C-alpha positions in Angstrom: -14.1 3.3 -31.8 -12.1 0.9 -29.6 -13.5 -0.1 -26.2 -11.2 1.0 -23.4 -9.5 -2.0 -21.5 -9.9 -2.6 -17.7 -7.7 -4.7 -15.4 -8.5 -5.5 -11.7 -6.1 -6.5 -9.1 -7.5 -8.5 -6.2 -5.3 -8.9 -3.1 -6.1 -11.7 -0.4 -4.7 -13.7 2.4 -2.9 -16.7 1.3 -4.8 -19.5 3.5 -6.8 -22.4 2.4 -7.7 -22.6 -1.4 -5.7 -19.6 -2.3 -2.4 -21.3 -1.3 0.5 -19.2 -2.2 -1.2 -16.7 -4.6 -2.1 -13.5 -2.9 -2.8 -11.3 -5.9 -5.0 -12.4 -8.9 -5.1 -10.1 -11.9 -8.3 -10.1 -13.8 -9.2 -8.6 -17.3 -12.7 -6.6 -16.9 -15.5 -6.9 -19.4 -17.3 -3.8 -18.7 -20.4 -4.6 -21.2 -20.9 -8.0 -19.5 -19.9 -7.1 -15.9 -17.4 -9.9 -15.8 -14.0 -10.7 -14.6 -11.7 -13.1 -16.4 -8.7 -14.5 -14.4 -5.4 -13.2 -16.3 -2.6 -14.4 -13.8 -2.0 -15.3 -10.2 0.8 -13.8 -8.4 2.9 -15.6 -5.7 3.1 -13.3 -2.6 2.3 -14.1 1.0 -0.7 -12.3 2.6 -1.4 -9.4 0.4 -3.7 -7.5 2.5 -3.6 -4.3 0.6 -2.5 -3.1 -3.0 -2.0 0.5 -4.2 -1.2 1.6 -7.7 1.3 4.4 -8.4 -0.3 7.8 -9.5 1.7 7.0 -12.9 0.0 3.9 -13.1 3.2 2.1 -13.7 3.8 0.4 -10.4 1.7 -1.5 -8.0 2.8 -1.9 -4.2 1.3 -4.7 -2.0 1.5 -5.0 1.7 2.8 -8.6 2.6 4.0 -10.3 5.8 7.5 -9.3 5.0 7.2 -5.7 4.2 6.1 -4.0 1.0 6.6 -5.7 -2.5 6.8 -3.6 -5.8 5.6 -4.9 -9.3 5.9 -3.4 -12.5 2.6 -3.2 -14.3 3.1 -4.7 -17.9 1.4 -3.3 -21.1 -1.4 -5.9 -20.8 -2.1 -5.3 -17.1 0.0 -8.2 -15.8 2.7 -7.8 -13.1 6.3 -8.3 -13.1 8.0 -8.4 -9.7 10.5 -5.6 -8.9 11.6 -6.2 -5.3 10.5 -6.3 -1.6 11.2 -3.6 0.9 11.2 -3.9 4.7 9.1 -1.7 7.0 11.3 -2.7 10.0 8.2 -3.8 12.1 5.0 -5.7 12.0 3.0 -6.2 8.8 1.4 -2.9 7.3 -2.3 -2.4 6.8 -2.3 0.4 4.1 0.3 1.6 1.5 0.1 4.5 -0.7 2.3 6.8 -2.7 2.7 10.6 -2.7 1.5 12.2 -5.9 5.1 12.2 -7.4 5.5 8.4 -6.3 8.8 9.4 -4.8 7.7 8.0 -1.5 5.5 5.3 0.1 3.6 5.5 3.3 3.0 2.4 5.1 0.3 2.4 7.9 0.9 -0.1 10.8 -2.2 -1.0 12.6 -0.8 -3.7 14.8 2.2 -1.9 15.8 1.0 1.7 15.8 3.7 2.8 13.3 3.8 5.0 10.3 6.8 4.0 7.8 8.0 6.1 5.0 9.9 4.6 2.4 11.6 6.2 -0.7 10.8 4.7 -4.1 13.5 4.5 -6.9 13.1 5.5 -10.4 12.4 1.8 -11.4 9.6 1.5 -9.1 11.4 -0.5 -6.5 11.1 0.0 -2.8 14.0 2.1 -1.4 15.2 2.7 2.1 13.1 3.9 5.1 13.2 7.6 5.6 11.0 8.1 8.6 9.5 5.9 11.3 7.1 7.2 13.8 5.6 5.0 16.7 2.4 6.4 18.0 1.7 6.1 21.8 -1.2 6.7 24.0 -4.8 5.5 24.9 -8.0 6.2 22.8 -11.5 7.0 23.8 -13.3 4.1 22.1 -13.4 1.0 24.6 -12.9 -1.8 22.0 -9.8 -0.2 20.3 -8.3 2.0 22.7 -5.6 0.0 24.4 -3.0 1.4 21.9 -2.7 3.2 18.6 -3.8 1.5 15.5 -2.5 3.4 12.3 -5.1 2.6 9.6 -4.4 5.2 6.8 -1.9 7.5 5.4 -2.8 9.8 2.4 -1.3 12.9 0.9 -3.3 15.9 0.7 -4.0 17.0 -3.0 -1.5 19.6 -3.1 1.1 17.0 -2.2 2.5 18.9 0.8 0.8 17.4 3.9 0.5 13.8 4.9 -2.8 13.0 7.0 -2.3 10.0 9.1 -5.5 8.4 10.5 -5.2 6.6 13.9 -8.0 4.4 14.8 -6.8 3.3 18.1 -6.4 7.1 19.3 -9.4 8.4 17.3 -7.8 11.1 15.6 -5.8 12.1 12.6 -2.3 13.6 12.6 -1.0 16.0 9.9 2.6 16.2 8.7 4.3 18.3 6.3 6.6 16.1 3.9 10.0 17.2 3.1 10.2 15.9 -0.5 14.1 15.9 -0.5 14.8 14.0 2.6 11.4 12.1 3.1 11.3 13.3 6.7 7.9 14.5 8.4 
């Protein structure tokens, strides 16, 4: 009986010792509880990564938008492309359960961006942009919206968008043909 193999993807800002490598790929030894470095990926300030539900692609927030990677059979990464979010860097990225759309939460600019994904896993065009407005009730962060997370409901019909600045969650119905909310 063979041992199941695990891979870990660790993202980080590219400052100091990290230099230009924002993602490190590790083989994981579950028996010994150890990570062994497999490869480093050149990407600027990879602050959040997410794996598609098919487990074929990895998406990463970067200063310039969202980068897509093909996950190779050994767990390594192969760059596909970079997609723009038409705004400030995102905080969180996630796919719907069919991997047809990416949702990028914009903490700094209070914006939610929906992008289409192509069949090859690449990031496609923007289908929806929503800028949030208003003031919240928590003094330390209420001066403007801070979209912190967007996730689909398990039935893949509704997108739940958490706004830390406004201190509430918005729920949208996703049109799976147009990518509009």
